[in-house]
N, C-alpha and C positions, 0 to 999 in steps of 0.2 A: 504493500500500500504506500502511496506517495503522501508523505506528511509535510511536504514543503510549504503548503498553504498555511497550515497551522503554526509552523515554526515562524513564518513571516508575520502572522497575526500576533504571536506572542512577543516577537522582537519589537513590533510597533507599539505594543502595550508597554513594554519595558521602557522604550525611549520616551514615552509620554509621562512616565512616573519615576524617572531616575532620582528626582529630588524628594520623593515620598517613600515611606516604608513599603517594601514589596516582599510578600511572603510566598512560599511555595504553594500555599493554598490559593492565594490570589491568582497565581499563574495557572494553576490547574483548572480553576473555575473559568478563566479566560479561554483556555485551550479546549475545555470540555473533555478532559481525560483525567484519570487518577494522577496524582502528583508523581508517583513512582514510575508509572508507565511513560508519562510525558518527559520526565527527567531522562529516561533512556533514549527517547526519540530526539530530544534536543541535543544531547551529548553526541549522538551518532551523526547528526546533521552539522552541528557547529564545531564539533571537536573540542568542546570544553563544557564544563558544568554550567548550569544557569547562574549559580552563585558567582562563579569566576567571571562569566560574561557580564553580569550586572556590575561587579566591582571594576572591571576594566573600562566599561562605558562611563561609569561615574568618574573614574580617574581621568579619562580622556576629556570629558566635559570640564572637569575641574582645571585641567591644564590650560584650556582655552580661557577660562575665567581669570586665571593667573596672568595670562598674556594680555588680555584685552580689557581688564578692569583693575581698579585699585582696591577691590574688596579685601578685607582682612583674611588671612589664611585660616584663622579659626572659624570665621563665618562661612567660608567656602567648605570647610570640613563638615560643619554641622548641616549645611544645606544639602550636601550629598551623602547624608546619613552615616557619617563616621562618628563614633562615640566621643572622640577627643581629637585635638590637634595632633597629639603624639601618634595616635593610631593612623590618622591621615598621612602624616609625614612618613611613617614607616612604609605604608602601602605605596605612597607616591614614589619614594626613593627606590623601592624594589622594582617598580615598573619603568621609571624614567632615568634611573641611575643618578639622579640629582634630587636633593631636598627641595620642597616647594619654593622657598625663598630664593635659593641660588638659581633654580630653574627660571624664575621670573626675571631675575637680573640678567642672566646670561642670554636668554632667548628674546626678551622684549625688544631690544634695540634692533635685532635682526628682523623681527616682524614689522617694526615701524618703518623700516626701509624697504618694505615689501619683499623681503627675502628672509630669510631666516628669522633649532637647531634643534629602570627603563623598562621603563622600557624593559624589554626582555633581553636576557643574555643571548648573544649570538656566538656562533662558533668562529668568530673572527677575532683572533687574539689582539687585544689592545683597543679594539674599536667597539663603540656602542651606537645605537640608533636613537635619535631624539627628534623633536620637532613638534608641530601642532597636532599631528595625527600619525604617529609612527607605525601604528598597526595597519594603516592603509598602504604601507610601503614594505618592501623587502630588501634586506641587506645581505650580501653574501660574497662568496668567492667564485670567480668564473675562470675555469681552466681551459676554456676554448677561445675566449676573447681576451687578449692581453697585449701589452706593449713590449715588455721585456720579461725575461725569466720564464716562469711557468704559470702565473696566474695574475689576475687583477681583482680589485674589489669593485662591487657594483651596488647601485641603489636604484630600485625600479618601483613604479607605482603598481598597486594591486587593485584596490577598491577606491581609487581617488575619483571624486565627483566634480571638483572644480579647482580653479587655480589658487584659491585661498588656502588650500591644504599644502603642507610641505613637510619634508623630513630631511634630516642630516645624518650622515655617518661621520662620527667625530671621535677625537681623543682630547685629553687634557694632560698636561704635565707641569712640573714645577719650572718656574722661569729662571732658577738660580744660575744655570750654566750660561745664560745669555744676558744677564744683567748688564746694562750700560752699552749694549751692542745693537747694531742694526742687522736684522736677519732677513733672509729671503727664503720663503717657502715656495717650492716648485713641485709640480707633478704633471703627468700626462693625463689628458682627459679625452674621452670619446663619448658621444651622445647619440641617442636614437629617438626620434619622434618626440622631442621635448616640446610640449605645447606652451608652457609659460617661460621658465628659465631654469638653467642649471649653472652652478658656479662653485668655485673653491672659496673658502673663507678662513680667516685667522683673527684671533682676538687676544689682546693682552690685558689682564685684570690685575688690580692691586689686592691687598689682603682682605679688603671688605667686599670683594667681587665687583667693584666699580670698574667700568671700562676705561682703559688708558689709551689703547690703540685698537683700530678695527678696520678691516676691509673685507667685504663680501662680493666684490666684483659687480656691485649694482650698476656701475657705470660702464661695464663691459660684459654683460651676461651672455651665456651660451644658449642658443635656441635651435630647434630643429634637429636634424641629423648631421653630425660632424665626425670626421675621422680623427684619429689620435692627434693631439696638438699639445704643446707644452705651455703651461700657464704659471705665472708667478705673482706672489704678493710680497711686498717689502714693508716691514714695520720696525720701529724702534722699540727697545725693551727698556723703559725708564728704570731708575734706581729703586723705585718703590713697587716694582712689578712682583707678582707672586705666582700667577698662573698663566700659561699659554694654552689656548684651545684652538683647534683647527679641524677642518673637515671639508666635506662635499655637500652641497645643498641640491635638492631637487624639489622644485615647486610645480604643483600640478602633475599632469600625466607625462609619462616617458620613461627613459632609462639613461643612467649615466654610469660610465666606468671610469675608474681612476687607477693609476699605476705609477710606481717609482716616485713616491713622495721623498723630498729631501729638504734639509735645512742647511743653510750656508751663511756664514757671517760675511757681510759686505761693508764697504766703507761708504762715506757720505756722497761719493760720486754717483752712487746708485740711488735714484730718487725713491722716496717713500711713496707708497700707495695708500697711506692712511686716509680714510674718507673724511676724518675730522679736518684735514687740511682745507677741504673745500668749504668748511663751515666756520672759518676763522672770523673773529670779530672785525667788522669794518670800521674805518675811521669816521665815517659819517653815513647817513641814510642815502640810498640811491634808488633810481627808477621809481620815483613816487607817483608818476603819471602812468606807469605800466606800458610805456611806449618803446622801451629799449629792448 
């Protein structure tokens, strides 16, 4: 018997009630089956329990609230039916690899620039997936498409509906080795059917997770289908730097491959690509009539 229709019906019910208490009895009544029987149906179709599905959807919605509002973390936790901020933080960090406060600081600037960043553990050593909707994307290793060596990393859309969704495959590490230096991050990137944009990004934060330097290639995005090409980002690492984060972004639908990441110290003859350079304070107001 095909139970797809009832699974869709229950998923729609769950989506409408994520901010309310949901019991297995409620779901069974909506489905018209015993809760034990429908649990088996749901798990066979969705490949996870109803409890896990509801938890993941609540956390995904909470991640969007963190990015697009200034709601207090404790209020978000209670709204999505967590017993305490501590319980919410534990669950959020397990899914997104970052606690809610750090996630908000790290990802919000990327989103504001219309680009960017667990989530679940992936079999990709050192990397994790984050972003506005990481479960709508897939991260992995490709042994058929690569630039050098034997494999590349990839990020591709799975259940992406619009260009507002994005994901990033990323890493973070201590800035100690590069303090006071200018560094260039380079890698080779290939894309296929990227509808919105793909790019590389790097960010340097201080000990309070405030951004010091940032570039996500918003002024040179990659779109469509492209063959392997080398891209670079150049940032300074100020004396008060603590963390360097970097990765690949995919916004909307498509697929992006990355290979051969490298970090190199460069001198000041190599221009910085820090996007904050474009937003430096002007000496006086300009273009007040909007005609320039």
